LOLONU-134830 format. One record per atom (N, C-alpha, C, O, CB): residue number from 1; residue in three letters; atom name; x, y, z. Coordinates in Angstrom, 3 decimals, decimal comma. Glycine has a CB too. Layout:
! LOLONU-134830
+-----+------+------+----------+----------+----------+
:  nr : rest : atom :     east :    north :       up :
+-----+------+------+----------+----------+----------+
: NUM :  ALA :   CA :        X :        Y :        Z :
...
+-----+------+------+----------+----------+----------+
//
This chain:
! LOLONU-134830
+-----+------+------+----------+----------+----------+
:  nr : rest : atom :     east :    north :       up :
+-----+------+------+----------+----------+----------+
:   1 :  MET :    N :  -47,549 :   53,736 :   90,367 :
:   1 :  MET :   CA :  -47,790 :   55,042 :   90,950 :
:   1 :  MET :    C :  -48,607 :   55,874 :   89,974 :
:   1 :  MET :    O :  -48,422 :   55,807 :   88,759 :
:   1 :  MET :   CB :  -46,459 :   55,748 :   91,303 :
:   2 :  SER :    N :  -49,493 :   56,640 :   90,527 :
:   2 :  SER :   CA :  -50,353 :   57,502 :   89,718 :
:   2 :  SER :    C :  -49,906 :   58,943 :   89,843 :
:   2 :  SER :    O :  -49,491 :   59,391 :   90,912 :
:   2 :  SER :   CB :  -51,826 :   57,360 :   90,139 :
:   3 :  ASP :    N :  -49,995 :   59,658 :   88,741 :
:   3 :  ASP :   CA :  -49,651 :   61,079 :   88,728 :
:   3 :  ASP :    C :  -50,922 :   61,884 :   88,981 :
:   3 :  ASP :    O :  -51,779 :   61,997 :   88,104 :
:   3 :  ASP :   CB :  -48,984 :   61,492 :   87,370 :
:   4 :  TRP :    N :  -51,039 :   62,447 :   90,195 :
:   4 :  TRP :   CA :  -52,213 :   63,210 :   90,592 :
:   4 :  TRP :    C :  -52,006 :   64,714 :   90,453 :
:   4 :  TRP :    O :  -52,902 :   65,477 :   90,813 :
:   4 :  TRP :   CB :  -52,582 :   62,877 :   92,014 :
:   5 :  GLY :    N :  -50,888 :   65,160 :   89,957 :
:   5 :  GLY :   CA :  -50,609 :   66,584 :   89,800 :
:   5 :  GLY :    C :  -51,623 :   67,309 :   88,934 :
:   5 :  GLY :    O :  -52,141 :   68,344 :   89,352 :
:   5 :  GLY :   CB :  -49,251 :   66,766 :   89,219 :
:   6 :  PRO :    N :  -51,929 :   66,800 :   87,730 :
:   6 :  PRO :   CA :  -52,924 :   67,479 :   86,898 :
:   6 :  PRO :    C :  -54,306 :   67,558 :   87,541 :
:   6 :  PRO :    O :  -55,027 :   68,537 :   87,351 :
:   6 :  PRO :   CB :  -53,036 :   66,779 :   85,576 :
:   7 :  VAL :    N :  -54,673 :   66,531 :   88,300 :
:   7 :  VAL :   CA :  -55,981 :   66,534 :   88,958 :
:   7 :  VAL :    C :  -56,032 :   67,616 :   90,033 :
:   7 :  VAL :    O :  -56,994 :   68,381 :   90,096 :
:   7 :  VAL :   CB :  -56,284 :   65,153 :   89,575 :
:   8 :  PHE :    N :  -55,012 :   67,684 :   90,869 :
:   8 :  PHE :   CA :  -54,980 :   68,686 :   91,925 :
:   8 :  PHE :    C :  -54,940 :   70,106 :   91,365 :
:   8 :  PHE :    O :  -55,650 :   70,986 :   91,853 :
:   8 :  PHE :   CB :  -53,783 :   68,453 :   92,825 :
:   9 :  VAL :    N :  -54,125 :   70,331 :   90,358 :
:   9 :  VAL :   CA :  -54,023 :   71,660 :   89,749 :
:   9 :  VAL :    C :  -55,353 :   72,062 :   89,130 :
:   9 :  VAL :    O :  -55,792 :   73,199 :   89,300 :
:   9 :  VAL :   CB :  -52,909 :   71,689 :   88,685 :
:  10 :  ALA :    N :  -56,002 :   71,146 :   88,413 :
:  10 :  ALA :   CA :  -57,273 :   71,466 :   87,768 :
:  10 :  ALA :    C :  -58,364 :   71,769 :   88,783 :
:  10 :  ALA :    O :  -59,145 :   72,699 :   88,585 :
:  10 :  ALA :   CB :  -57,709 :   70,323 :   86,873 :
:  11 :  VAL :    N :  -58,434 :   71,002 :   89,866 :
:  11 :  VAL :   CA :  -59,466 :   71,233 :   90,879 :
:  11 :  VAL :    C :  -59,239 :   72,557 :   91,602 :
:  11 :  VAL :    O :  -60,182 :   73,321 :   91,805 :
:  11 :  VAL :   CB :  -59,493 :   70,079 :   91,890 :
:  12 :  VAL :    N :  -58,014 :   72,829 :   91,987 :
:  12 :  VAL :   CA :  -57,729 :   74,083 :   92,703 :
:  12 :  VAL :    C :  -58,002 :   75,293 :   91,813 :
:  12 :  VAL :    O :  -58,602 :   76,269 :   92,263 :
:  12 :  VAL :   CB :  -56,264 :   74,107 :   93,190 :
:  13 :  LEU :    N :  -57,569 :   75,237 :   90,559 :
:  13 :  LEU :   CA :  -57,838 :   76,363 :   89,655 :
:  13 :  LEU :    C :  -59,324 :   76,517 :   89,378 :
:  13 :  LEU :    O :  -59,814 :   77,642 :   89,272 :
:  13 :  LEU :   CB :  -57,087 :   76,179 :   88,341 :
:  14 :  PHE :    N :  -60,052 :   75,413 :   89,258 :
:  14 :  PHE :   CA :  -61,484 :   75,493 :   89,026 :
:  14 :  PHE :    C :  -62,194 :   76,177 :   90,187 :
:  14 :  PHE :    O :  -63,073 :   77,012 :   89,971 :
:  14 :  PHE :   CB :  -62,059 :   74,103 :   88,804 :
:  15 :  VAL :    N :  -61,823 :   75,831 :   91,410 :
:  15 :  VAL :   CA :  -62,451 :   76,448 :   92,583 :
:  15 :  VAL :    C :  -62,067 :   77,923 :   92,680 :
:  15 :  VAL :    O :  -62,924 :   78,768 :   92,937 :
:  15 :  VAL :   CB :  -62,043 :   75,702 :   93,875 :
:  16 :  LEU :    N :  -60,803 :   78,237 :   92,479 :
:  16 :  LEU :   CA :  -60,351 :   79,624 :   92,611 :
:  16 :  LEU :    C :  -60,876 :   80,519 :   91,497 :
:  16 :  LEU :    O :  -61,113 :   81,706 :   91,722 :
:  16 :  LEU :   CB :  -58,842 :   79,675 :   92,627 :
:  17 :  LEU :    N :  -61,061 :   79,967 :   90,294 :
:  17 :  LEU :   CA :  -61,461 :   80,790 :   89,155 :
:  17 :  LEU :    C :  -62,931 :   80,647 :   88,783 :
:  17 :  LEU :    O :  -63,328 :   81,066 :   87,696 :
:  17 :  LEU :   CB :  -60,620 :   80,445 :   87,971 :
:  18 :  SER :    N :  -63,746 :   80,068 :   89,657 :
:  18 :  SER :   CA :  -65,186 :   80,037 :   89,395 :
:  18 :  SER :    C :  -65,723 :   81,456 :   89,472 :
:  18 :  SER :    O :  -65,589 :   82,106 :   90,509 :
:  18 :  SER :   CB :  -65,929 :   79,105 :   90,405 :
:  19 :  PRO :    N :  -66,331 :   81,956 :   88,394 :
:  19 :  PRO :   CA :  -66,779 :   83,357 :   88,387 :
:  19 :  PRO :    C :  -67,815 :   83,622 :   89,470 :
:  19 :  PRO :    O :  -68,815 :   82,911 :   89,570 :
:  19 :  PRO :   CB :  -67,358 :   83,724 :   87,019 :
:  20 :  GLY :    N :  -67,575 :   84,634 :   90,269 :
:  20 :  GLY :   CA :  -68,503 :   85,043 :   91,304 :
:  20 :  GLY :    C :  -68,267 :   84,400 :   92,647 :
:  20 :  GLY :    O :  -68,789 :   84,887 :   93,650 :
:  20 :  GLY :   CB :  -69,865 :   84,755 :   90,874 :
:  21 :  LEU :    N :  -67,499 :   83,319 :   92,712 :
:  21 :  LEU :   CA :  -67,275 :   82,655 :   93,992 :
:  21 :  LEU :    C :  -66,307 :   83,461 :   94,854 :
:  21 :  LEU :    O :  -66,675 :   83,901 :   95,943 :
:  21 :  LEU :   CB :  -66,735 :   81,232 :   93,774 :
:  22 :  LEU :    N :  -65,095 :   83,658 :   94,390 :
:  22 :  LEU :   CA :  -64,124 :   84,491 :   95,109 :
:  22 :  LEU :    C :  -63,997 :   85,866 :   94,448 :
:  22 :  LEU :    O :  -64,129 :   86,899 :   95,104 :
:  22 :  LEU :   CB :  -62,744 :   83,793 :   95,158 :
:  23 :  ILE :    N :  -63,740 :   85,858 :   93,144 :
:  23 :  ILE :   CA :  -63,623 :   87,111 :   92,401 :
:  23 :  ILE :    C :  -64,416 :   86,993 :   91,107 :
:  23 :  ILE :    O :  -64,731 :   85,895 :   90,648 :
:  23 :  ILE :   CB :  -62,132 :   87,454 :   92,109 :
:  24 :  GLN :    N :  -64,729 :   88,139 :   90,533 :
:  24 :  GLN :   CA :  -65,369 :   88,175 :   89,226 :
:  24 :  GLN :    C :  -64,740 :   89,287 :   88,406 :
:  24 :  GLN :    O :  -64,753 :   90,453 :   88,799 :
:  24 :  GLN :   CB :  -66,902 :   88,379 :   89,355 :
:  25 :  VAL :    N :  -64,187 :   88,908 :   87,254 :
:  25 :  VAL :   CA :  -63,556 :   89,865 :   86,341 :
:  25 :  VAL :    C :  -64,238 :   89,733 :   84,997 :
:  25 :  VAL :    O :  -64,222 :   88,612 :   84,488 :
:  25 :  VAL :   CB :  -62,009 :   89,622 :   86,217 :
:  26 :  PRO :    N :  -64,808 :   90,677 :   84,381 :
:  26 :  PRO :   CA :  -65,224 :   91,974 :   84,913 :
:  26 :  PRO :    C :  -66,497 :   91,831 :   85,732 :
:  26 :  PRO :    O :  -67,335 :   90,975 :   85,450 :
:  26 :  PRO :   CB :  -65,436 :   92,984 :   83,778 :
:  27 :  GLY :    N :  -66,632 :   92,660 :   86,728 :
:  27 :  GLY :   CA :  -67,814 :   92,634 :   87,565 :
:  27 :  GLY :    C :  -68,963 :   93,394 :   86,938 :
:  27 :  GLY :    O :  -68,827 :   93,963 :   85,856 :
:  27 :  GLY :   CB :  -67,502 :   93,201 :   88,920 :
:  28 :  ARG :    N :  -70,085 :   93,400 :   87,615 :
:  28 :  ARG :   CA :  -71,248 :   94,108 :   87,091 :
:  28 :  ARG :    C :  -71,136 :   95,624 :   87,295 :
:  28 :  ARG :    O :  -71,528 :   96,396 :   86,420 :
:  28 :  ARG :   CB :  -72,517 :   93,587 :   87,755 :
:  29 :  ASN :    N :  -70,607 :   96,047 :   88,436 :
:  29 :  ASN :   CA :  -70,500 :   97,480 :   88,732 :
:  29 :  ASN :    C :  -69,069 :   97,997 :   88,660 :
:  29 :  ASN :    O :  -68,855 :   99,165 :   88,338 :
:  29 :  ASN :   CB :  -71,062 :   97,763 :   90,102 :
:  30 :  ARG :    N :  -68,089 :   97,149 :   88,954 :
:  30 :  ARG :   CA :  -66,680 :   97,518 :   88,935 :
:  30 :  ARG :    C :  -65,915 :   96,519 :   88,095 :
:  30 :  ARG :    O :  -66,466 :   95,502 :   87,675 :
:  30 :  ARG :   CB :  -66,103 :   97,586 :   90,363 :
:  31 :  PHE :    N :  -64,648 :   96,802 :   87,849 :
:  31 :  PHE :   CA :  -63,843 :   95,882 :   87,038 :
:  31 :  PHE :    C :  -63,633 :   94,550 :   87,756 :
:  31 :  PHE :    O :  -63,753 :   93,490 :   87,141 :
:  31 :  PHE :   CB :  -62,486 :   96,515 :   86,701 :
:  32 :  ILE :    N :  -63,322 :   94,598 :   89,049 :
:  32 :  ILE :   CA :  -63,144 :   93,386 :   89,852 :
:  32 :  ILE :    C :  -64,088 :   93,473 :   91,037 :
:  32 :  ILE :    O :  -64,098 :   94,466 :   91,764 :
:  32 :  ILE :   CB :  -61,655 :   93,215 :   90,324 :
:  33 :  GLU :    N :  -64,886 :   92,419 :   91,229 :
:  33 :  GLU :   CA :  -65,763 :   92,326 :   92,391 :
:  33 :  GLU :    C :  -65,416 :   91,060 :   93,149 :
:  33 :  GLU :    O :  -65,001 :   90,064 :   92,556 :
:  33 :  GLU :   CB :  -67,266 :   92,336 :   91,976 :
:  34 :  PHE :    N :  -65,585 :   91,102 :   94,451 :
:  34 :  PHE :   CA :  -65,213 :   89,985 :   95,308 :
:  34 :  PHE :    C :  -66,445 :   89,376 :   95,956 :
:  34 :  PHE :    O :  -67,212 :   90,076 :   96,617 :
:  34 :  PHE :   CB :  -64,218 :   90,436 :   96,378 :
:  35 :  GLY :    N :  -66,639 :   88,074 :   95,771 :
:  35 :  GLY :   CA :  -67,661 :   87,314 :   96,472 :
:  35 :  GLY :    C :  -69,087 :   87,758 :   96,252 :
:  35 :  GLY :    O :  -69,871 :   87,756 :   97,202 :
:  35 :  GLY :   CB :  -67,387 :   87,355 :   97,885 :
:  36 :  ASN :    N :  -69,462 :   88,139 :   95,043 :
:  36 :  ASN :   CA :  -70,828 :   88,603 :   94,826 :
:  36 :  ASN :    C :  -71,776 :   87,483 :   94,411 :
:  36 :  ASN :    O :  -72,988 :   87,695 :   94,381 :
:  36 :  ASN :   CB :  -70,838 :   89,683 :   93,780 :
:  37 :  LEU :    N :  -71,253 :   86,278 :   94,083 :
:  37 :  LEU :   CA :  -72,032 :   85,103 :   93,707 :
:  37 :  LEU :    C :  -72,951 :   85,358 :   92,518 :
:  37 :  LEU :    O :  -73,986 :   84,703 :   92,391 :
:  37 :  LEU :   CB :  -72,848 :   84,636 :   94,880 :
:  38 :  GLN :    N :  -72,595 :   86,292 :   91,650 :
:  38 :  GLN :   CA :  -73,316 :   86,543 :   90,411 :
:  38 :  GLN :    C :  -72,315 :   86,408 :   89,273 :
:  38 :  GLN :    O :  -71,107 :   86,503 :   89,486 :
:  38 :  GLN :   CB :  -74,001 :   87,959 :   90,413 :
:  39 :  THR :    N :  -72,815 :   86,189 :   88,076 :
:  39 :  THR :   CA :  -71,914 :   86,007 :   86,946 :
:  39 :  THR :    C :  -72,555 :   86,537 :   85,675 :
:  39 :  THR :    O :  -73,754 :   86,815 :   85,640 :
:  39 :  THR :   CB :  -71,540 :   84,528 :   86,780 :
:  40 :  SER :    N :  -71,760 :   86,672 :   84,649 :
:  40 :  SER :   CA :  -72,253 :   87,093 :   83,346 :
:  40 :  SER :    C :  -71,489 :   86,307 :   82,279 :
:  40 :  SER :    O :  -70,506 :   85,630 :   82,578 :
:  40 :  SER :   CB :  -72,087 :   88,644 :   83,144 :
:  41 :  GLY :    N :  -71,946 :   86,405 :   81,056 :
:  41 :  GLY :   CA :  -71,294 :   85,691 :   79,969 :
:  41 :  GLY :    C :  -69,871 :   86,152 :   79,741 :
:  41 :  GLY :    O :  -68,990 :   85,344 :   79,447 :
:  41 :  GLY :   CB :  -72,080 :   85,850 :   78,707 :
:  42 :  VAL :    N :  -69,642 :   87,446 :   79,875 :
:  42 :  VAL :   CA :  -68,295 :   87,991 :   79,674 :
:  42 :  VAL :    C :  -67,347 :   87,492 :   80,764 :
:  42 :  VAL :    O :  -66,203 :   87,140 :   80,477 :
:  42 :  VAL :   CB :  -68,330 :   89,537 :   79,662 :
:  43 :  SER :    N :  -67,817 :   87,461 :   82,013 :
:  43 :  SER :   CA :  -66,941 :   86,988 :   83,089 :
:  43 :  SER :    C :  -66,665 :   85,492 :   82,961 :
:  43 :  SER :    O :  -65,571 :   85,041 :   83,304 :
:  43 :  SER :   CB :  -67,566 :   87,290 :   84,458 :
:  44 :  ILE :    N :  -67,631 :   84,714 :   82,476 :
:  44 :  ILE :   CA :  -67,385 :   83,290 :   82,239 :
:  44 :  ILE :    C :  -66,302 :   83,128 :   81,179 :
:  44 :  ILE :    O :  -65,411 :   82,291 :   81,326 :
:  44 :  ILE :   CB :  -68,688 :   82,567 :   81,803 :
:  45 :  PHE :    N :  -66,372 :   83,913 :   80,122 :
:  45 :  PHE :   CA :  -65,369 :   83,853 :   79,058 :
:  45 :  PHE :    C :  -63,984 :   84,239 :   79,574 :
:  45 :  PHE :    O :  -63,003 :   83,553 :   79,285 :
:  45 :  PHE :   CB :  -65,770 :   84,769 :   77,901 :
:  46 :  VAL :    N :  -63,897 :   85,331 :   80,335 :
:  46 :  VAL :   CA :  -62,609 :   85,790 :   80,873 :
:  46 :  VAL :    C :  -62,023 :   84,751 :   81,821 :
:  46 :  VAL :    O :  -60,830 :   84,455 :   81,753 :
:  46 :  VAL :   CB :  -62,772 :   87,140 :   81,602 :
:  47 :  HIS :    N :  -62,847 :   84,197 :   82,701 :
:  47 :  HIS :   CA :  -62,358 :   83,207 :   83,655 :
:  47 :  HIS :    C :  -61,938 :   81,915 :   82,950 :
:  47 :  HIS :    O :  -60,985 :   81,266 :   83,380 :
:  47 :  HIS :   CB :  -63,431 :   82,908 :   84,703 :
:  48 :  SER :    N :  -62,632 :   81,533 :   81,877 :
:  48 :  SER :   CA :  -62,231 :   80,320 :   81,158 :
:  48 :  SER :    C :  -60,913 :   80,522 :   80,421 :
:  48 :  SER :    O :  -60,113 :   79,590 :   80,336 :
:  48 :  SER :   CB :  -63,321 :   79,902 :   80,169 :
:  49 :  ILE :    N :  -60,666 :   81,711 :   79,888 :
:  49 :  ILE :   CA :  -59,376 :   82,001 :   79,248 :
:  49 :  ILE :    C :  -58,258 :   81,996 :   80,288 :
:  49 :  ILE :    O :  -57,178 :   81,462 :   80,033 :
:  49 :  ILE :   CB :  -59,421 :   83,367 :   78,515 :
:  50 :  LEU :    N :  -58,506 :   82,584 :   81,456 :
:  50 :  LEU :   CA :  -57,508 :   82,554 :   82,536 :
:  50 :  LEU :    C :  -57,229 :   81,121 :   82,987 :
:  50 :  LEU :    O :  -56,078 :   80,755 :   83,223 :
:  50 :  LEU :   CB :  -57,986 :   83,398 :   83,733 :
:  51 :  TYR :    N :  -58,289 :   80,309 :   83,108 :
:  51 :  TYR :   CA :  -58,143 :   78,911 :   83,502 :
:  51 :  TYR :    C :  -57,281 :   78,157 :   82,494 :
:  51 :  TYR :    O :  -56,366 :   77,428 :   82,877 :
:  51 :  TYR :   CB :  -59,520 :   78,240 :   83,634 :
:  52 :  LEU :    N :  -57,571 :   78,329 :   81,221 :
:  52 :  LEU :   CA :  -56,813 :   77,653 :   80,172 :
:  52 :  LEU :    C :  -55,342 :   78,065 :   80,195 :
:  52 :  LEU :    O :  -54,455 :   77,219 :   80,076 :
:  52 :  LEU :   CB :  -57,421 :   77,955 :   78,802 :
:  53 :  ALA :    N :  -55,087 :   79,356 :   80,347 :
:  53 :  ALA :   CA :  -53,709 :   79,840 :   80,368 :
:  53 :  ALA :    C :  -52,945 :   79,310 :   81,582 :
:  53 :  ALA :    O :  -51,804 :   78,864 :   81,454 :
:  53 :  ALA :   CB :  -53,689 :   81,367 :   80,365 :
:  54 :  LEU :    N :  -53,574 :   79,359 :   82,760 :
:  54 :  LEU :   CA :  -52,888 :   78,916 :   83,972 :
:  54 :  LEU :    C :  -52,677 :   77,413 :   83,993 :
:  54 :  LEU :    O :  -51,631 :   76,944 :   84,441 :
:  54 :  LEU :   CB :  -53,668 :   79,336 :   85,195 :
:  55 :  ILE :    N :  -53,657 :   76,647 :   83,514 :
:  55 :  ILE :   CA :  -53,470 :   75,201 :   83,520 :
:  55 :  ILE :    C :  -52,403 :   74,796 :   82,506 :
:  55 :  ILE :    O :  -51,669 :   73,834 :   82,733 :
:  55 :  ILE :   CB :  -54,796 :   74,485 :   83,215 :
:  56 :  ALA :    N :  -52,312 :   75,515 :   81,399 :
:  56 :  ALA :   CA :  -51,251 :   75,231 :   80,433 :
:  56 :  ALA :    C :  -49,883 :   75,560 :   81,011 :
:  56 :  ALA :    O :  -48,924 :   74,819 :   80,796 :
:  56 :  ALA :   CB :  -51,477 :   76,020 :   79,142 :
:  57 :  ILE :    N :  -49,787 :   76,657 :   81,738 :
:  57 :  ILE :   CA :  -48,514 :   77,024 :   82,357 :
:  57 :  ILE :    C :  -48,111 :   75,999 :   83,409 :
:  57 :  ILE :    O :  -46,975 :   75,524 :   83,409 :
:  57 :  ILE :   CB :  -48,603 :   78,423 :   82,987 :
:  58 :  PHE :    N :  -49,033 :   75,652 :   84,307 :
:  58 :  PHE :   CA :  -48,690 :   74,742 :   85,398 :
:  58 :  PHE :    C :  -48,426 :   73,318 :   84,931 :
:  58 :  PHE :    O :  -47,543 :   72,650 :   85,469 :
:  58 :  PHE :   CB :  -49,790 :   74,734 :   86,414 :
:  59 :  LEU :    N :  -49,177 :   72,839 :   83,939 :
:  59 :  LEU :   CA :  -49,027 :   71,442 :   83,549 :
:  59 :  LEU :    C :  -48,035 :   71,235 :   82,418 :
:  59 :  LEU :    O :  -47,303 :   70,245 :   82,416 :
:  59 :  LEU :   CB :  -50,352 :   70,887 :   83,150 :
:  60 :  LEU :    N :  -47,996 :   72,139 :   81,468 :
:  60 :  LEU :   CA :  -47,109 :   71,945 :   80,322 :
:  60 :  LEU :    C :  -45,750 :   72,611 :   80,511 :
:  60 :  LEU :    O :  -44,715 :   71,988 :   80,278 :
:  60 :  LEU :   CB :  -47,763 :   72,480 :   79,072 :
:  61 :  ALA :    N :  -45,751 :   73,872 :   80,930 :
:  61 :  ALA :   CA :  -44,487 :   74,601 :   81,041 :
:  61 :  ALA :    C :  -43,711 :   74,212 :   82,292 :
:  61 :  ALA :    O :  -42,515 :   73,931 :   82,218 :
:  61 :  ALA :   CB :  -44,746 :   76,096 :   81,044 :
:  62 :  ILE :    N :  -44,380 :   74,194 :   83,435 :
:  62 :  ILE :   CA :  -43,689 :   73,874 :   84,689 :
:  62 :  ILE :    C :  -43,634 :   72,362 :   84,897 :
:  62 :  ILE :    O :  -42,628 :   71,833 :   85,368 :
:  62 :  ILE :   CB :  -44,392 :   74,552 :   85,886 :
:  63 :  GLY :    N :  -44,717 :   71,672 :   84,547 :
:  63 :  GLY :   CA :  -44,752 :   70,216 :   84,673 :
:  63 :  GLY :    C :  -44,909 :   69,737 :   86,107 :
:  63 :  GLY :    O :  -44,053 :   69,018 :   86,623 :
:  63 :  GLY :   CB :  -43,505 :   69,629 :   84,092 :
:  64 :  ILE :    N :  -45,992 :   70,131 :   86,748 :
:  64 :  ILE :   CA :  -46,236 :   69,728 :   88,126 :
:  64 :  ILE :    C :  -46,653 :   68,260 :   88,163 :
:  64 :  ILE :    O :  -47,545 :   67,839 :   87,427 :
:  64 :  ILE :   CB :  -47,319 :   70,624 :   88,778 :
:  65 :  HIS :    N :  -45,995 :   67,486 :   89,032 :
:  65 :  HIS :   CA :  -46,306 :   66,075 :   89,186 :
:  65 :  HIS :    C :  -46,431 :   65,767 :   90,667 :
:  65 :  HIS :    O :  -45,611 :   66,212 :   91,470 :
:  65 :  HIS :   CB :  -45,225 :   65,184 :   88,519 :
:  66 :  VAL :    N :  -47,456 :   65,004 :   91,031 :
:  66 :  VAL :   CA :  -47,654 :   64,527 :   92,399 :
:  66 :  VAL :    C :  -47,921 :   63,034 :   92,301 :
:  66 :  VAL :    O :  -48,924 :   62,610 :   91,728 :
:  66 :  VAL :   CB :  -48,840 :   65,286 :   93,131 :
:  67 :  TYR :    N :  -47,023 :   62,245 :   92,860 :
:  67 :  TYR :   CA :  -47,175 :   60,781 :   92,795 :
:  67 :  TYR :    C :  -47,649 :   60,262 :   94,146 :
:  67 :  TYR :    O :  -47,016 :   60,495 :   95,176 :
:  67 :  TYR :   CB :  -45,833 :   60,092 :   92,385 :
:  68 :  LEU :    N :  -48,780 :   59,550 :   94,121 :
:  68 :  LEU :   CA :  -49,338 :   58,964 :   95,332 :
:  68 :  LEU :    C :  -49,481 :   57,460 :   95,122 :
:  68 :  LEU :    O :  -49,662 :   56,986 :   94,001 :
:  68 :  LEU :   CB :  -50,709 :   59,612 :   95,693 :
:  69 :  GLY :    N :  -49,397 :   56,747 :   96,193 :
:  69 :  GLY :   CA :  -49,551 :   55,296 :   96,115 :
:  69 :  GLY :    C :  -48,203 :   54,603 :   96,149 :
:  69 :  GLY :    O :  -47,151 :   55,221 :   96,314 :
:  69 :  GLY :   CB :  -50,306 :   54,905 :   94,849 :
:  70 :  SER :    N :  -48,282 :   53,309 :   95,989 :
:  70 :  SER :   CA :  -47,035 :   52,525 :   96,062 :
:  70 :  SER :    C :  -46,591 :   52,038 :   94,715 :
:  70 :  SER :    O :  -45,564 :   51,368 :   94,609 :
:  70 :  SER :   CB :  -47,203 :   51,346 :   96,983 :
+-----+------+------+----------+----------+----------+
//
């Protein structure tokens, strides 16, 4: 059996935390902007720190596991 939990968590967080796709923190005109499809170096840094923190919480602290296959 393969543990697909880390793969699913990483893909979902990557899609949700892509700067400018759904949200952007900090935005160009406001602190939070939604769906503007633009990005900056600061927002890439903030989103990467959030990604690192959330993936560490979900995979190390909570320990999400998804087993698929036989």
